ZAVEX-41344 format. One record per residue (C-alpha): z, x, y; residue in one letter. Coordinates in steps of 0.5 Angstrom, whole numbers, padded with zeros to 4 digits, always signed. Layout:
<sites>
ZXYA;...
</sites>
This chain:
<sites>
+0207+0004+0246M;+0206+0009+0240K;+0211+0007+0236I;+0214+0013+0234K;+0220+0011+0229K;+0221+0005+0225V;+0227+0003+0222A;+0227+0000+0214Y;+0232-0005+0213T;+0233-0010+0207Y;+0239-0017+0205M;+0238-0021+0201I;+0241-0025+0207G;+0245-0031+0203D;+0250-0034+0207L;+0249-0030+0213F;+0253-0027+0218H;+0256-0022+0223Y;+0256-0016+0218G;+0248-0018+0218H;+0247-0018+0225L;+0251-0012+0226N;+0247-0008+0221L;+0240-0010+0225L;+0242-0010+0232Q;+0243-0002+0229Q;+0237-0001+0227A;+0233-0004+0232R;+0237+0000+0236S;+0234+0006+0232N;+0228+0005+0233S;+0221+0002+0237D;+0219-0002+0231Y;+0225-0005+0226H;+0222-0008+0219I;+0227-0012+0214T;+0226-0014+0207G;+0229-0021+0204V;+0231-0019+0197I;+0227-0025+0193T;+0230-0030+0189D;+0230-0028+0181Q;+0233-0021+0185I;+0238-0024+0189A;+0240-0028+0183E;+0240-0023+0177E;+0245-0019+0183W;+0250-0023+0185Q;+0249-0029+0180A;+0249-0034+0185L;+0245-0037+0191N;+0247-0043+0196I;+0240-0041+0200S;+0233-0040+0197N;+0227-0034+0199Y;+0224-0039+0204K;+0230-0040+0208E;+0234-0034+0208R;+0226-0031+0210K;+0226-0036+0216A;+0234-0035+0218V;+0232-0028+0218I;+0225-0028+0222E;+0228-0032+0228S;+0233-0026+0230I;+0230-0022+0236K;+0233-0016+0232V;+0227-0015+0228V;+0220-0015+0229D;+0217-0016+0222E;+0220-0019+0215V;+0217-0017+0209V;+0218-0019+0201K;+0222-0014+0197Q;+0222-0015+0189E;+0226-0010+0188S;+0234-0007+0189M;+0230-0001+0190D;+0227-0001+0197P;+0221+0004+0195T;+0214+0001+0194D;+0216-0003+0201N;+0217+0004+0204L;+0210+0007+0201K;+0207+0002+0205K;+0211+0002+0212I;+0210+0009+0211H;+0203+0008+0210K;+0201+0003+0216R;+0205+0009+0221F;+0203+0015+0218P;+0206+0018+0224D;+0212+0015+0225A;+0218+0017+0223K;+0221+0012+0217I;+0228+0011+0218I;+0232+0008+0211L;+0239+0004+0214F;+0243+0004+0208Q;+0247-0003+0209G;+0251-0003+0202H;+0258+0002+0202Q;+0258+0001+0194E;+0252+0006+0192W;+0254+0013+0191G;+0246+0015+0192Q;+0242+0009+0194M;+0236+0006+0193P;+0230+0009+0196G;+0233+0015+0199V;+0229+0020+0195G;+0222+0018+0198Y;+0225+0018+0205I;+0227+0026+0203K;+0220+0027+0201S;+0217+0025+0207I;+0222+0028+0212K;+0224+0020+0215G;+0233+0020+0216K;+0237+0015+0212V;+0242+0011+0216I;+0249+0009+0214R;+0252+0005+0218P;+0259+0004+0219K;+0261-0002+0214Y;+0264-0009+0216Y;+0268-0013+0211P;+0271-0018+0214S;+0265-0023+0213L;+0263-0021+0206S;+0261-0026+0201R;+0265-0024+0197E;+0272-0026+0202K;+0268-0032+0205I;+0268-0035+0199I;+0276-0033+0198K;+0277-0036+0205S;+0274-0043+0203F;+0278-0042+0196N;+0284-0040+0199N;+0283-0046+0204Y;+0283-0050+0199E;+0288-0049+0195Q;+0293-0049+0203N;+0291-0055+0203K;+0293-0058+0196D;+0299-0055+0198R;+0301-0057+0205R;+0300-0065+0203S;+0302-0064+0196K;+0298-0069+0194K;+0296-0066+0185S;+0290-0071+0186S;+0286-0066+0190N;+0289-0060+0187S;+0283-0056+0184I;+0288-0055+0179L;+0290-0062+0179L;+0298-0060+0180G;+0304-0058+0183N;+0303-0051+0185L;+0309-0050+0187N;+0312-0050+0181H;+0309-0042+0179F;+0311-0040+0186D;+0311-0032+0184S;+0317-0031+0189N;+0321-0037+0184I;+0320-0036+0178L;+0317-0030+0173T;+0314-0031+0166K;+0322-0031+0163G;+0324-0036+0167E;+0320-0040+0166T;+0322-0040+0159L;+0328-0040+0161R;+0327-0046+0166K;+0322-0051+0160F;+0328-0049+0155T;+0332-0055+0155P;+0327-0060+0156L;+0322-0059+0151L;+0322-0064+0145T;+0316-0064+0141K;+0317-0054+0141S;+0322-0049+0142N;+0322-0044+0146I;+0326-0038+0141E;+0331-0035+0145K;+0331-0030+0151L;+0336-0025+0155F;+0333-0023+0162I;+0335-0018+0166F;+0332-0013+0173T;+0329-0006+0172I;+0335-0005+0177K;+0340-0008+0174Q;+0338-0003+0168W;+0337+0003+0172Q;+0345+0002+0174T;+0349-0001+0168N;+0343+0000+0162A;+0349+0001+0157N;+0351-0005+0158K;+0345-0009+0158I;+0345-0005+0151L;+0350-0009+0149D;+0349-0016+0150S;+0342-0016+0148I;+0346-0013+0140R;+0352-0018+0142A;+0347-0023+0142Q;+0341-0022+0137F;+0345-0018+0132L;+0342-0015+0128D;+0335-0020+0128E;+0328-0017+0129K;+0327-0018+0138I;+0321-0017+0141I;+0321-0014+0148V;+0317-0016+0154R;+0314-0015+0161S;+0317-0019+0166S;+0314-0018+0172A;+0313-0022+0179L;+0305-0021+0180I;+0305-0024+0174E;+0303-0031+0172D;+0303-0033+0179S;+0299-0039+0182I;+0293-0033+0184N;+0293-0028+0178Q;+0296-0028+0171S;+0295-0021+0170Y;+0295-0022+0164A;+0296-0017+0158G;+0296-0012+0164A;+0302-0009+0162F;+0306-0007+0155K;+0311-0010+0150S;+0312-0008+0143F;+0314-0012+0138L;+0318-0011+0131D;+0324-0007+0134I;+0332-0008+0131N;+0336-0011+0136A;+0342-0006+0134T;+0337+0000+0133D;+0339+0002+0141S;+0334+0008+0141I;+0329+0004+0139S;+0330-0001+0144L;+0332+0004+0150K;+0325+0007+0150N;+0322+0000+0148A;+0325-0003+0156I;+0322+0005+0158N;+0316+0004+0156S;+0315-0004+0159V;+0317-0001+0165I;+0313+0005+0166E;+0307+0000+0165S;+0310-0004+0171Y;+0306+0003+0175G;+0304+0002+0182N;+0305-0005+0180K;+0313-0006+0181A;+0316-0010+0186D;+0319-0004+0191K;+0327-0008+0190N;+0325-0007+0184K;+0327-0014+0182Q;+0322-0014+0177D;+0324-0017+0170Q;+0325-0015+0162V;+0325-0020+0158L;+0328-0019+0151I;+0326-0025+0146Q;+0327-0027+0138K;+0322-0025+0135Q;+0318-0031+0131T;+0318-0030+0123E;+0313-0035+0119S;+0307-0035+0124V;+0301-0038+0120K;+0297-0039+0126I;+0298-0036+0134S;+0294-0036+0140G;+0293-0039+0147V;+0292-0045+0148I;+0287-0046+0156F;+0288-0054+0159T;+0281-0053+0161R;+0275-0051+0159N;+0277-0043+0162L;+0268-0041+0165G;+0267-0048+0167K;+0274-0053+0168N;+0272-0058+0165T;+0276-0062+0160P;+0277-0058+0153Y;+0283-0056+0151Y;+0281-0048+0149M;+0284-0045+0144I;+0284-0038+0141N;+0287-0036+0135F;+0288-0031+0130D;+0290-0036+0123D;+0289-0031+0118E;+0293-0024+0120Y;+0301-0027+0121G;+0302-0024+0128K;+0303-0027+0134T;+0301-0022+0139D;+0293-0021+0135L;+0289-0024+0141V;+0292-0024+0147T;+0291-0016+0145S;+0284-0018+0146G;+0284-0016+0139L;+0281-0020+0136G;+0281-0028+0134G;+0277-0035+0133K;+0276-0040+0138R;+0276-0049+0139V;+0275-0053+0143E;+0277-0060+0144I;+0275-0065+0149L;+0281-0068+0153R;+0279-0075+0151S;+0284-0081+0149D;+0278-0083+0145K;+0279-0077+0140L;+0283-0077+0135T;+0285-0070+0134I;+0285-0066+0129P;+0291-0066+0124K;+0291-0057+0125K;+0293-0058+0132W;+0295-0064+0132S;+0303-0062+0134K;+0300-0057+0138L;+0296-0061+0143I;+0302-0066+0144A;+0306-0060+0145A;+0303-0059+0151V;+0301-0065+0153K;+0310-0066+0154E;+0309-0060+0158I;+0304-0061+0163E;+0307-0069+0164S;+0313-0065+0166L;+0308-0060+0171L;+0303-0065+0173S;+0298-0065+0170G;+0297-0057+0173L;+0291-0053+0169A;+0296-0049+0164L;+0294-0043+0160D;+0300-0042+0154I;+0301-0037+0149E;+0305-0040+0142F;+0305-0040+0135G;+0305-0044+0129I;+0310-0044+0124K;+0309-0044+0116K;+0314-0050+0117N;+0309-0053+0123N;+0314-0053+0129E;+0311-0050+0135I;+0314-0044+0138I;+0311-0043+0146I;+0311-0035+0148F;+0309-0036+0155Q;+0307-0042+0159I;+0303-0040+0166R;+0298-0043+0172P;+0290-0042+0170L;+0289-0037+0175A;+0281-0036+0173A;+0279-0043+0175N;+0281-0043+0182L;+0274-0039+0183K;+0272-0047+0181Y;+0270-0054+0185N;+0274-0060+0181K;+0269-0063+0177N;+0267-0070+0175S;+0271-0070+0169D;+0268-0078+0167E;+0261-0075+0168K;+0262-0070+0163I;+0264-0075+0160F;+0258-0080+0159R;+0253-0075+0157I;+0257-0073+0151I;+0256-0081+0150Q;+0247-0079+0151K;+0250-0074+0147I;+0252-0078+0142D;+0245-0084+0142D;+0242-0078+0141Q;+0243-0076+0136L;+0245-0083+0132D;+0237-0083+0134Q;+0235-0077+0130N;+0240-0078+0124H;+0236-0085+0124K;+0229-0082+0124S;+0231-0077+0119M;+0229-0083+0113E;+0230-0080+0106K;+0233-0073+0109L;+0239-0077+0113N;+0244-0075+0108T;+0244-0067+0110I;+0244-0068+0118F;+0244-0063+0121S;+0243-0058+0126F;+0243-0050+0129S;+0241-0046+0135D;+0240-0041+0130M;+0237-0042+0124A;+0231-0040+0121F;+0227-0039+0128W;+0233-0037+0132N;+0232-0040+0139P;+0239-0038+0141S;+0236-0031+0140E;+0228-0032+0141L;+0229-0037+0148I;+0235-0037+0149G;+0243-0040+0149D;+0242-0046+0155R;+0233-0043+0157P;+0229-0045+0162N;+0224-0052+0161Y;+0218-0048+0162L;+0221-0043+0157D;+0222-0049+0152F;+0217-0052+0152S;+0212-0046+0151I;+0216-0045+0146F;+0216-0053+0142N;+0209-0053+0143N;+0207-0046+0142L;+0210-0046+0135I;+0216-0052+0133M;+0212-0057+0134K;+0207-0057+0127S;+0205-0050+0128N;+0211-0047+0125W;+0210-0052+0118N;+0202-0051+0118E;+0203-0044+0117S;+0207-0044+0111L;+0203-0050+0108I;+0197-0045+0106K;+0201-0041+0102M;+0204-0046+0098G;+0210-0049+0101Y;+0212-0057+0103T;+0208-0060+0108S;+0213-0063+0113L;+0209-0067+0119E;+0215-0067+0124K;+0217-0063+0130E;+0222-0057+0128L;+0227-0058+0134M;+0231-0061+0138I;+0234-0061+0146M;+0241-0063+0147I;+0245-0062+0154A;+0240-0056+0155G;+0241-0053+0148K;+0235-0052+0143P;+0238-0054+0137Y;+0233-0053+0130I;+0233-0060+0125N;+0236-0056+0119I;+0234-0061+0113P;+0226-0061+0116F;+0228-0053+0115S;+0230-0052+0108L;+0226-0059+0105Y;+0220-0055+0108S;+0222-0048+0105L;+0221-0050+0098L;+0215-0050+0094P;+0211-0055+0094N;+0210-0056+0087G;+0218-0058+0085I;+0219-0065+0084P;+0223-0069+0089D;+0229-0071+0084K;+0229-0063+0084L;+0228-0063+0091R;+0232-0067+0094M;+0239-0065+0088K;+0237-0058+0091L;+0237-0059+0099L;+0243-0062+0097K;+0246-0056+0094F;+0245-0052+0100Y;+0247-0056+0105Y;+0253-0057+0101K;+0253-0050+0100K;+0251-0048+0109L;+0258-0054+0111S;+0263-0050+0106V;+0259-0043+0108N;+0257-0044+0117P;+0258-0038+0119E;+0251-0037+0115L;+0247-0042+0119H;+0243-0036+0122D;+0242-0033+0115K;+0239-0040+0111I;+0233-0036+0109E;+0238-0030+0106F;+0245-0034+0104E;+0243-0041+0103I;+0236-0042+0100I;+0231-0041+0094H;+0223-0039+0098N;+0222-0035+0094C;+0223-0031+0087L;+0226-0024+0088D;+0229-0019+0082F;+0235-0022+0083S;+0234-0029+0081F;+0238-0029+0073D;+0243-0025+0077F;+0243-0031+0083N;+0243-0036+0079S;+0250-0038+0077Y;+0251-0042+0083E;+0246-0046+0080L;+0250-0047+0073V;+0257-0048+0076N;+0254-0053+0080N;+0251-0058+0076G;+0244-0055+0076F;+0241-0056+0068T;+0238-0051+0064K;+0231-0055+0064M;+0232-0055+0073E;+0234-0049+0073I;+0227-0046+0069V;+0223-0050+0074L;+0226-0048+0080L;+0224-0042+0078K;+0217-0043+0075D;+0215-0045+0082E;+0219-0040+0086L;+0215-0035+0081F;+0209-0039+0083K;+0209-0039+0090L;+0210-0031+0090T;+0206-0028+0085N;+0200-0033+0089D;+0202-0031+0096I;+0202-0022+0094I;+0195-0023+0089I;+0192-0027+0095N;+0196-0023+0101S;+0189-0019+0102N;+0185-0024+0103K;+0190-0029+0107I;+0191-0022+0112F;+0184-0021+0113N;+0182-0028+0115E;+0189-0028+0120D;+0186-0022+0123E;+0179-0024+0125I;+0183-0030+0128A;+0188-0024+0132L;+0181-0021+0134K;+0177-0027+0137N;+0184-0028+0140L;+0183-0021+0143T;+0176-0023+0145H;+0178-0029+0148N;+0181-0026+0152R;+0178-0020+0154D;+0172-0026+0156K;+0176-0029+0161I;+0178-0022+0164N;+0183-0023+0168I;+0186-0018+0173D;+0193-0020+0173I;+0192-0017+0181G;+0187-0022+0184K;+0188-0028+0187E;+0186-0035+0183Y;+0184-0042+0187D;+0190-0046+0184F;+0187-0051+0179K;+0183-0044+0176V;+0189-0041+0175A;+0192-0047+0171L;+0187-0048+0168N;+0186-0040+0166M;+0193-0041+0163A;+0192-0047+0160K;+0187-0043+0156E;+0191-0037+0154L;+0197-0042+0151L;+0191-0045+0147Q;+0188-0040+0144D;+0196-0038+0142V;+0196-0044+0139N;+0190-0044+0134T;+0189-0036+0134L;+0195-0033+0135G;+0202-0037+0132I;+0199-0039+0125K;+0198-0032+0123Q;+0204-0029+0126F;+0208-0035+0122C;+0205-0032+0116R;+0205-0025+0116A;+0213-0026+0118A;+0214-0031+0112R;+0210-0025+0108M;+0214-0019+0112A;+0221-0023+0109F;+0218-0023+0102I;+0216-0017+0101G;+0224-0014+0104R;+0228-0020+0100R;+0223-0017+0093M;+0225-0010+0095I;+0232-0009+0097L;+0233-0014+0091S;+0231-0009+0086A;+0236-0005+0089E;+0240-0010+0087N;+0240-0011+0080K;+0235-0005+0078N;+0240+0000+0081H;+0234+0004+0085I;+0237+0008+0091D;+0238+0005+0096I;+0236+0011+0101N;+0229+0011+0096L;+0228+0004+0101I;+0231+0006+0106N;+0225+0013+0107N;+0219+0008+0105F;+0220+0002+0110W;+0221+0009+0114A;+0214+0012+0111S;+0210+0007+0116F;+0210+0007+0123P;+0209-0001+0127T;+0208-0002+0134I;+0216-0003+0135V;+0216+0005+0132T;+0210+0006+0137E;+0213+0004+0142M;+0219+0008+0142K;+0215+0015+0140D;+0212+0013+0148D;+0217+0012+0151L;+0219+0019+0148N;+0212+0020+0152K;+0214+0018+0158L;+0221+0021+0159N;+0219+0027+0157S;+0213+0028+0162N;+0209+0027+0156R;+0205+0021+0158M;+0204+0018+0165D;+0207+0011+0167L;+0201+0008+0168N;+0198+0010+0160S;+0204+0006+0158F;+0204+0000+0163L;+0197+0001+0160G;+0199-0002+0153I;+0206-0005+0154Y;+0205-0008+0161G;+0205-0013+0159H;+0212-0014+0155L;+0218-0017+0159R;+0226-0018+0157P;+0224-0026+0156G;+0217-0027+0152T;+0217-0035+0155Y;+0221-0033+0161D;+0218-0035+0168I;+0223-0031+0171T;+0223-0026+0167S;+0218-0020+0170L;+0213-0017+0166P;+0214-0009+0165Y;+0208-0008+0169E;+0212-0012+0176K;+0217-0008+0175F;+0218-0001+0172H;+0226-0001+0173G;+0227-0005+0165Y;+0223+0003+0164I;+0225+0008+0169I;+0231+0008+0171N;+0232+0016+0175D;+0240+0017+0172S;+0239+0014+0165F;+0233+0014+0161N;+0231+0020+0163K;+0236+0022+0159K;+0235+0017+0153T;+0232+0019+0147K;+0230+0014+0142Y;+0232+0016+0135N;+0225+0014+0130I;+0226+0014+0123S;+0220+0018+0120K;+0219+0021+0112N;+0213+0024+0112K;+0216+0027+0105K;+0217+0020+0103F;+0212+0020+0096F;+0210+0013+0094Q;+0208+0014+0088K;+0216+0016+0086D;+0219+0009+0088F;+0212+0006+0086A;+0213+0007+0079D;+0221+0005+0079K;+0219-0002+0081L;+0213-0002+0076D;+0218-0003+0071T;+0221-0009+0075I;+0215-0013+0076C;+0212-0012+0069L;+0219-0014+0067K;+0219-0021+0071N;+0212-0022+0069K;+0209-0022+0077F;+0201-0019+0077G;+0202-0014+0082F;+0205-0006+0080N;+0209-0003+0083G;+0204+0000+0088K;+0202-0007+0090E;+0208-0009+0093L;+0209-0004+0097L;+0203-0004+0101E;+0204-0012+0101F;+0210-0011+0104S;+0208-0005+0108K;+0202-0009+0112K;+0207-0016+0112A;+0210-0011+0117T;+0205-0009+0120Q;+0202-0015+0122L;+0207-0019+0123R;+0209-0015+0130E;+0202-0013+0131K;+0200-0021+0132F;+0207-0022+0136K;+0205-0015+0140F;+0198-0019+0140E;+0200-0026+0142Y;+0205-0025+0147T;+0199-0022+0152K;+0196-0029+0153N;+0203-0032+0153I;+0205-0026+0159S;+0198-0028+0163L;+0199-0035+0163A;+0206-0034+0165L;+0203-0030+0172E;+0198-0033+0172L;+0203-0040+0173I;+0207-0037+0178A;+0201-0035+0182Q;+0198-0042+0182A;+0206-0044+0184G;+0207-0039+0190D;+0200-0041+0193S;+0204-0048+0194K;+0210-0046+0196G;+0213-0046+0189Y;+0217-0039+0187N;+0219-0037+0179R;+0225-0041+0179E;+0223-0047+0181Q;+0216-0047+0178L;+0222-0045+0170S;+0224-0053+0171N;+0217-0055+0170L;+0214-0056+0163D;+0207-0056+0159M;+0205-0063+0160N;+0207-0064+0167S;+0205-0056+0169L;+0198-0057+0167F;+0197-0065+0171I;+0192-0061+0175P;+0188-0058+0169T;+0189-0064+0166N;+0186-0070+0171N;+0181-0067+0176S;+0182-0074+0181L;+0190-0071+0182I;+0190-0068+0190N;+0194-0063+0192V;+0200-0067+0196D;+0200-0072+0190E;+0201-0066+0184I;+0207-0062+0189K;+0210-0071+0190N;+0211-0070+0182I;+0213-0063+0182W;+0218-0064+0186D;+0221-0070+0183S;+0221-0066+0178I;+0224-0060+0179I;+0230-0064+0184M;+0232-0067+0178S;+0232-0062+0173R;+0235-0057+0177I;+0242-0063+0178S;+0240-0065+0171E;+0242-0057+0169K;+0247-0056+0173S;+0250-0062+0169H;+0249-0060+0163Y;+0251-0053+0163E;+0258-0056+0164K;+0258-0058+0157I;+0261-0054+0152S;+0257-0055+0144L;+0257-0052+0138P;+0253-0047+0135S;+0253-0051+0128I;+0252-0059+0128I;+0254-0063+0122F;+0256-0070+0126S;+0258-0073+0132K;+0265-0071+0132K;+0263-0063+0132D;+0260-0065+0140I;+0268-0066+0141K;+0271-0061+0136Y;+0267-0056+0137I;+0269-0049+0133K;+0266-0043+0136H;+0263-0039+0129L;+0263-0031+0128S;+0256-0031+0128A;+0253-0030+0136K;+0245-0029+0138P;+0243-0023+0140N;+0241-0025+0148F;+0236-0022+0152I;+0238-0020+0159S;+0234-0016+0165N;+0237-0011+0162E;
</sites>
């Protein structure tokens, strides 16, 4: 039979249900041949966060359905590539695209279907069995089961849910109920009335408020029926008003009406929603919200969001700011003095509610009195299953043991023991807060094991044969003492070196938020023009004049030698870069070609080995020199009053890979450059350089081309072609001469420019090797039934077993890989539940976690 109509549907197909079947049946009934695209695991997880079934399992289910004639893989939420292939196969057939998802206004692929005169059918949506509804039904089942059984030990929230039945207690009534019960905290006096009462007796209510509160300051708060129920809290959804004088009838009346108006269409039809009036708490030193379980993971931590600077009781709850700490719920932990009374007060409230997970607004007055503003169930935790707290405690004990072992291995540096997720090489930004094992392994092997230090030794820094990075419960950390030690000039005597390290460590411990800026704000690692001005901190911390002079002399020698000899270093490193490129070209990898399993792994290994010997050290040196150049030029502005605009104009006066790419993006978006030409230059780039689950640009054009956004985007490129370098160089000449450097202003500018350009160039080139290696690994894995997500759980040692042992067969390899993958998936699921700080100074920081204001800029597929 000649095929006249071909239907195409596509889906994730996870939790397959009647709605899916209905779509497939309609597609088959409207066509002669029906093809279904099954979304890959990576794209599926980007869309819905977590898959229950993997691609292989989902594909098998859909292949078994008789109304589907063929199943194909779809590697994007946009079906256009598959539609083009289908049209090529069936050039005379009408292609019909079925839109199965109703949230798109313009479905991906519609434009192409219209261009080939196909047809788009949007079947009636079947919402009764959506993924969201299924998940919600399971949650409701658990909730209702707990209510029926009355057994708090089975409850996700561990408590009696009836305490917060929305038909029984509002926010105001909850506070009134608890007022006489609390001995470790207090609730300010209150007055409650309904909307109906306000509408019939407003003047009488105003008189009652004046009589109860006299001329005190009061707060007018919402107390709607839908607030603080077990299913949802509506925290912050309605208005509140502070600083109202109880005798000011006009302001009070306006505030009450505004609170009622804020209920909007959520208001109770019978007007039984309430308004809560309370005495306003004065002399507050800390205010915020405490959750009795971790809000995101339902794990055993008290999580406190607080403000201790502004004395306002609504700053945190209004979402305008605040700090955060987490405290492990362990009887073995001594609660920090700052929080001991609050935790005691919260434990009392928990005991009255059988351990129900709570969200409590609080204030701590200057006399340390604890004031409770609100008590509500932690509704957000309903969507999480109950975790094993004991398992969390066992992992934390394991972390304790790991830190003890690391402490012992620090030898003479163990007095300044500390780790950071953003110091020096900043792993949180380069590989992520909780990277996959393969990401960590490649990054660690290429950079953190030895290259990070070997690259610096050649420039005059201190040799240290130590690995810089460790992984704690799946989170990468940089060893701060090793960083500080290695960033000092090699010629500094050991006694002065240790004195400096202890000073830098003290400076960091007092200002932990600077842990991502240790090279800029903590340690003297080159001599800039402001050293004499800033050396006062050394004087104030017990350094003698002779010690300061010795430090300055060594920094001078290091900085001077680096800049004077920079061209020699640049030339040698550029030769290495050419060899890297030559070797890659010699391998002659065609990313679209299919390679044998072991051949693909061998080529991937060779590519990474070249990065190790010909790319990383060279990049590290260029990056360090670029840092030195930037720091020196900026210090010229700080100390010598050079106009910052002159400095900024200099940085904008020369091209780098980044500016060239922005320029090419503009050309692409204005149709002055075609996509193939763009990908020919930048196709190897991917959102996560070391992440195999992150597709390169050449395999996922959606990173670059998005008709609704990118075509309207204009990338700003700072260019200043009118910059006159001589003007700036002349100003720097005087400063360089004054500081007795062996280079002049022009040479400093040329050094800074060259280092900056080479830093970007080296990284751009060595990441081509990494990207190609990852694609070869993915190809090798796919040939044996492994997807990218599974491969991401391997490390370099286990991944390259086939290349290191020629006698091992494929079945043995698969057994090893399967075992490692299963073990690490399980391990990661447990590690993700552990809260960890950005910086660790001791083991107590694993249990009392201070979240700092400095946060990494995470790279995502967006």
